[in-house]
C-alpha positions in Angstrom: 0.0 0.0 0.0 1.4 3.4 -1.0 1.9 6.1 1.5 -0.8 8.2 -0.2 -3.3 5.4 0.2 -2.9 5.5 4.0 -4.1 9.0 4.3 -7.4 10.2 2.8 -6.9 13.1 0.4 -7.9 16.3 2.1 -7.0 20.0 1.8 -4.2 20.6 4.2 -1.6 23.4 4.6 -1.6 27.0 3.4 0.0 29.0 0.7 0.3 32.6 -0.4 -0.4 33.9 -3.9 -0.6 37.1 -5.9 -3.6 37.8 -8.1 -3.0 38.9 -11.6 -4.9 41.9 -13.0 -7.9 39.7 -13.9 -8.2 38.3 -10.4 -6.6 34.9 -11.1 -3.9 33.0 -9.2 -2.0 29.8 -9.7 -3.9 27.1 -7.8 -1.6 24.9 -5.6 -0.7 21.6 -7.1 -1.4 19.7 -3.9 -5.0 21.1 -3.8 -5.5 20.3 -7.5 -4.4 16.8 -6.9 -7.0 16.4 -4.1 -9.7 17.7 -6.4 -8.8 15.4 -9.3 -7.9 12.3 -7.4 -10.5 12.3 -4.6 -13.3 14.3 -6.2 -12.7 13.6 -9.8 -13.1 17.2 -11.0 -11.5 20.6 -10.7 -15.0 22.2 -10.3 -15.3 24.4 -7.2 -18.2 26.2 -5.6 -16.9 29.6 -4.4 -18.9 31.7 -1.9 -18.4 34.3 0.8 -18.3 33.1 4.4 -17.6 35.8 7.0 -14.4 37.6 6.2 -13.1 35.1 3.7 -14.2 33.0 0.7 -14.8 29.3 0.9 -14.1 27.0 -2.1 -15.9 23.7 -1.9 -15.5 20.8 -4.3 -18.9 20.4 -6.0 -19.7 17.2 -4.2 -19.0 18.7 -0.7 -21.2 21.7 -1.6 -23.9 19.3 -2.6 -23.8 17.7 0.9 -24.4 21.2 2.4 -27.3 21.9 0.1 -28.9 18.6 0.9 -28.6 19.3 4.6 -30.1 22.7 4.1 -33.0 21.2 2.1 -33.7 18.4 4.6 -33.1 20.2 7.9 -32.7 23.9 7.2 -36.3 24.7 7.1 -36.6 23.7 10.7 -34.2 26.5 11.7 -35.9 29.9 11.2 -32.6 31.9 11.3 -31.2 29.9 8.3 -33.1 31.9 5.7 -30.7 34.7 6.0 -27.7 32.4 5.9 -29.1 30.8 2.7 -29.9 34.1 1.2 -26.4 35.4 1.8 -24.2 32.3 1.2 -26.2 30.3 -1.4 -27.3 33.3 -3.5 -23.7 34.4 -3.8 -22.3 31.1 -4.9 -20.2 31.0 -8.0 -19.3 27.8 -9.9 -15.6 27.9 -10.9 -13.1 25.6 -12.6 -9.4 25.8 -13.0 -8.3 27.0 -16.4 -5.7 25.1 -18.5 -2.9 26.8 -16.7 -4.3 25.6 -13.3 -5.4 29.2 -12.4 -8.5 30.0 -10.4 -10.4 33.2 -11.2 -12.0 34.9 -8.2 -14.9 37.1 -9.5 -14.7 40.8 -8.7 -17.9 40.8 -6.7 -16.6 38.1 -4.3 -13.2 39.8 -4.0 -14.8 43.1 -3.1 -17.2 41.5 -0.6 -14.5 40.1 1.6 -11.8 42.8 0.9 -9.4 40.8 -1.2 -7.0 43.1 -2.9 -3.9 41.5 -4.6 -2.3 39.2 -2.1 -4.2 36.1 -0.9 -3.6 33.2 1.5 -5.2 29.8 0.9 -5.8 27.6 3.9 -6.7 24.0 3.6 -9.7 23.2 5.9 -9.8 19.4 5.2 -13.0 19.3 3.1 -12.8 22.8 1.7 -10.4 25.7 1.1 -10.5 29.2 2.6 -9.3 32.1 0.5 -8.3 35.2 2.6 -7.0 38.6 1.9 -3.4 38.3 3.2 -3.8 41.0 5.8 -7.0 39.6 7.1 -5.4 36.1 7.3 -2.5 37.4 9.3 -4.9 39.0 11.8 -7.0 35.8 12.0 -3.9 33.6 12.4 -2.4 35.8 15.1 -5.7 35.7 17.0 -5.9 31.9 16.8 -2.3 31.4 17.7 -2.6 33.6 20.8 -5.7 31.7 22.0 -4.9 28.1 21.2 -5.5 26.9 24.8 -9.2 28.0 24.6 -9.8 25.1 22.2 -8.6 22.4 24.6 -12.1 21.6 25.9 -13.5 21.2 22.4 -10.6 19.1 21.3 -11.0 16.9 24.4 -14.7 16.5 23.6 -13.9 15.0 20.3 -11.1 12.8 21.6 -8.0 14.6 20.4 -6.7 15.7 23.8 
């Protein structure tokens, strides 16, 4: 059994990129490999989520939509969430040079300028403006101990 077969393909690690004038960047090879090998497609569903963008493989996004359809109507506050996140979703694919285009509307909504940081979040990818990412990362790093109870609850600590 190969080493790659031992670990399920997921989006891990982070990388920094510079957008070209059209709003494209070179998509990391390791993320592209996960898309193609595990999901069978380079199609992504891109949407705003708080202060960053989230890029979901189409099959992962389908799971979210299915949950919203089956259970979302039971939660009255989810209408706003659906209105905001689902209405802003954009279907994207990598181009022949493995670049991803971030639409202008999505870039402006979360304040992405020219420098972006991609963070692997296991089943999806976050795309941050570099300055916003540095703030978020610093906050998380300074408060790591506050996560101990949650980590213990799921059996990690």
